[in-house]
C-alpha positions as CSV (number, residue, x, y, z in Angstrom):
1,M,-14.7,2.7,13.2
2,N,-13.4,-0.7,15.1
3,E,-9.6,-0.6,16.2
4,L,-7.6,-0.6,12.9
5,E,-5.2,-3.1,12.0
6,Y,-2.0,-3.0,9.9
7,R,-0.8,-4.9,7.0
8,A,2.3,-4.8,5.1
9,A,1.5,-3.1,1.8
10,Q,3.9,-3.0,-1.5
11,V,5.1,0.1,-3.1
12,A,4.9,-1.4,-7.0
13,D,6.0,2.1,-8.7
14,V,7.0,5.6,-8.7
15,S,6.8,8.5,-10.8
16,Y,8.6,12.0,-10.2
17,P,6.7,13.9,-12.8
18,R,3.5,13.1,-11.6
19,R,4.7,13.1,-8.1
20,T,2.6,9.4,-7.4
21,A,3.2,6.3,-6.1
22,T,1.7,3.2,-7.2
23,V,0.6,0.9,-4.2
24,I,-0.6,-2.7,-3.8
25,V,-2.7,-2.2,-0.9
26,A,-3.8,-5.5,-0.4
27,P,-3.3,-9.1,-2.7
28,Y,-6.4,-11.1,-3.1
29,E,-6.5,-14.7,-2.5
30,T,-2.8,-15.0,-0.9
31,P,-2.7,-16.7,2.0
32,T,-0.5,-14.8,4.5
33,V,0.8,-15.7,8.0
34,I,0.2,-13.4,10.8
35,Q,2.2,-13.3,13.9
36,T,0.3,-11.4,17.0
37,P,1.6,-11.6,20.7
38,L,-0.6,-14.3,21.4
39,R,-0.7,-16.5,18.5
40,S,-0.5,-16.9,14.8
41,F,-2.9,-17.6,11.8
42,T,-3.1,-17.7,8.5
43,E,-5.2,-14.5,7.0
44,I,-6.5,-14.1,3.3
45,V,-8.4,-11.3,1.9
46,S,-11.2,-12.2,-0.7
47,R,-11.4,-10.9,-4.1
48,G,-14.4,-8.1,-3.6
49,A,-13.2,-7.0,0.1
50,Y,-12.7,-3.5,-0.9
51,Q,-15.7,-3.0,-3.3
52,G,-16.9,0.2,-3.6
53,V,-14.1,2.0,-2.1
54,Q,-12.9,3.8,-5.3
55,R,-15.6,6.3,-4.6
56,R,-13.2,7.5,-1.6
57,G,-10.8,8.3,-3.9
58,G,-9.5,11.7,-2.9
59,S,-10.5,11.2,0.9
60,I,-7.7,8.9,2.2
61,R,-4.5,10.1,3.4
62,A,-1.1,8.9,3.2
63,N,1.2,9.3,6.0
64,R,4.7,8.5,7.7
65,D,4.5,5.7,10.5
66,H,0.9,5.6,11.0
67,D,0.8,9.1,12.4
68,W,-2.3,11.3,11.2
69,R,0.2,14.2,12.0
70,Q,2.4,13.6,9.2
71,I,0.6,13.7,6.3
72,A,2.8,13.1,3.2
73,G,-0.1,12.9,0.6
74,K,-3.1,11.4,-0.5
75,V,-4.8,8.5,-2.4
76,E,-5.9,10.1,-5.8
77,A,-7.5,6.8,-7.2
78,L,-8.3,3.2,-5.9
79,Y,-8.6,0.3,-8.0
80,P,-10.5,-2.7,-6.3
81,D,-10.7,-5.2,-9.3
82,R,-7.4,-5.0,-10.6
83,E,-6.2,-9.2,-10.7
84,E,-3.2,-8.3,-8.0
85,G,-5.3,-6.7,-5.7
86,L,-6.7,-3.4,-4.4
87,V,-4.4,-0.9,-6.0
88,A,-3.8,2.7,-5.0
89,E,-2.3,5.8,-6.8
90,V,-0.7,7.9,-4.0
91,R,-0.1,11.7,-4.7
92,M,2.5,13.2,-2.8
93,F,2.2,16.8,-1.2
94,T,4.8,19.3,-2.3
95,S,5.6,20.0,1.5
96,P,8.9,19.2,2.7
97,L,7.5,15.7,4.1
98,G,6.1,14.9,1.0
99,E,9.4,15.6,-0.9
100,E,11.3,13.6,1.2
101,T,8.6,10.7,1.1
102,L,8.5,10.5,-2.5
103,T,12.7,10.8,-2.9
104,L,13.0,7.9,0.0
105,C,10.4,5.9,-1.5
106,A,11.9,6.0,-4.9
107,E,15.4,5.0,-3.5
108,G,14.3,2.1,-1.2
109,G,14.3,3.8,1.9
110,L,10.6,3.2,2.8
111,S,8.2,0.7,3.0
112,M,4.6,0.6,3.0
113,S,1.8,-0.3,5.7
114,A,-2.0,0.2,5.4
115,G,-4.7,0.5,8.0
116,F,-7.7,-1.0,7.7
117,A,-10.8,-2.3,10.0
118,L,-13.6,-4.4,9.5
119,M,-16.8,-2.9,7.7
120,R,-19.5,-1.6,10.2
121,E,-23.4,-1.2,9.9
122,Q,-24.6,2.1,9.6
123,G,-21.3,3.5,9.5
124,A,-18.4,3.7,12.2
125,T,-21.0,3.5,15.1
126,G,-22.8,0.2,14.1
127,P,-21.8,-3.4,14.8
128,V,-19.3,-5.4,12.6
129,K,-21.1,-6.1,9.3
130,K,-22.0,-9.8,9.5
131,G,-19.6,-11.9,7.4
132,A,-16.9,-9.0,7.2
133,E,-14.7,-11.9,8.5
134,T,-14.9,-15.5,8.8
135,W,-13.0,-18.2,10.8
136,S,-11.9,-21.6,10.2
137,E,-13.4,-24.3,12.8
138,N,-9.8,-24.3,14.6
139,R,-9.7,-20.5,14.3
140,S,-6.1,-20.8,12.3
141,V,-7.8,-19.3,9.2
142,R,-9.1,-16.2,8.8
143,R,-10.8,-14.7,5.9
144,L,-11.7,-11.0,5.3
145,N,-14.6,-10.4,3.0
146,D,-15.5,-6.7,3.7
147,L,-13.2,-4.5,4.7
148,W,-12.9,-0.3,5.3
149,L,-9.4,1.4,4.2
150,D,-8.7,3.9,6.6
151,H,-5.2,5.0,5.4
152,V,-1.9,4.1,3.9
153,S,1.5,4.5,5.5
154,F,4.9,4.9,4.2
155,V,7.1,3.4,7.1
156,G,11.0,3.0,7.9
157,N,10.6,0.1,9.8
158,P,7.9,-2.2,8.5
159,A,5.7,-4.6,11.1
160,Y,6.1,-7.2,8.7
161,E,9.3,-8.1,6.3
162,T,7.3,-8.7,2.9
163,A,6.6,-4.8,2.9
164,A,8.9,-3.5,0.4
165,V,9.4,-0.9,-2.4
166,L,9.3,-3.4,-5.7
167,D,10.2,-0.9,-8.3
168,V,10.8,2.9,-9.8
169,R,10.6,4.6,-13.0
170,A,14.2,4.2,-13.8
171,A,14.5,7.0,-16.7
172,E,12.5,9.5,-14.7
173,I,14.5,8.6,-11.5
174,A,17.7,9.3,-13.6
175,E,16.5,12.6,-14.7
176,K,16.0,13.5,-11.1
177,S,19.3,11.9,-10.3
178,A,21.3,14.5,-11.9
179,V,20.2,17.1,-9.2
180,S,19.2,15.3,-6.4
181,T,20.9,11.8,-6.3
182,P,24.4,12.2,-8.4
183,N,25.9,8.8,-7.4
184,L,23.1,6.5,-8.3
185,D,24.8,3.4,-9.0
186,L,24.3,2.5,-12.6
187,L,23.9,-1.1,-12.3
188,E,20.9,-0.2,-10.5
189,L,19.4,1.7,-12.8
190,D,20.2,-1.3,-15.3
191,E,18.3,-3.6,-12.9
192,W,15.2,-1.0,-12.5
193,R,15.0,-1.0,-16.1
194,Q,14.6,-4.7,-16.3
195,K,12.0,-4.7,-13.8
196,L,10.3,-1.8,-15.4
197,A,9.6,-3.7,-18.5
198,A,8.0,-6.5,-16.5
199,L,6.1,-4.1,-14.2
200,D,4.9,-2.3,-17.6
201,L,3.6,-5.7,-18.7
202,R,1.9,-6.1,-15.2
203,Y,0.1,-3.2,-14.9
204,T,-1.2,-3.1,-18.9
205,V,-4.8,-3.1,-18.4
C-alpha cells in the first residue's frame, strides 16, 4: 500500500455497555482545507469512495496515536452508505489500554484520526488505481474517489482542529460515573442529554 495519509475523524457516540465508539471516518462531499508543509489545497471525499469497505469489518484495527503497537480495539462494522459519510463502529478491547481509551473518549480526552491510502490495482503492490484521485486544473482542489481504509486512531493531539468527540450516551455514562467519575458535572450531563436526542434522530436509519 502506498504512503498513508491521516485526516480528522469524529467520535459521534460512545456506549459503555457495548464498549463501542461510533466514528464518522470521512464525511462525503464536504470541502476541507488541507495544510501541508509545502502548500494548502481543498480536499473532497466522493460519495462511494469507500464502497466495499464493509466487507473488511473485523479486520481493521483501532490504535492510539497511529502506533500499531498500541492496539486499543477493532472496527466491528463499517457503513459506507450513510448520509453523513463513512461510519464505523469500533469495539474497545478489555485490555488496560482499551479501558483507558473508552473512558478518555467518552469524557472528551481523545480525538479521532483515520489513516487511509489511495486504492491500488492488484492489492498493495500494484499501481494506484486510475481515477482514485483527481485534481482541478490548477491543482487547488483534490477529489478522492477510491480509497483504502488502513486504520482509525484515537489521538490526544489531533493533526486537524476539527477532530473531536462530539457526543456520548449520557445515561450510560451516568451509570458508570458512580464508580469511575463521581465528580462529573451535572450541567454537562444535561447538555449531553440534549445532544443525544438530536444524535439519535441523526443516526436513525
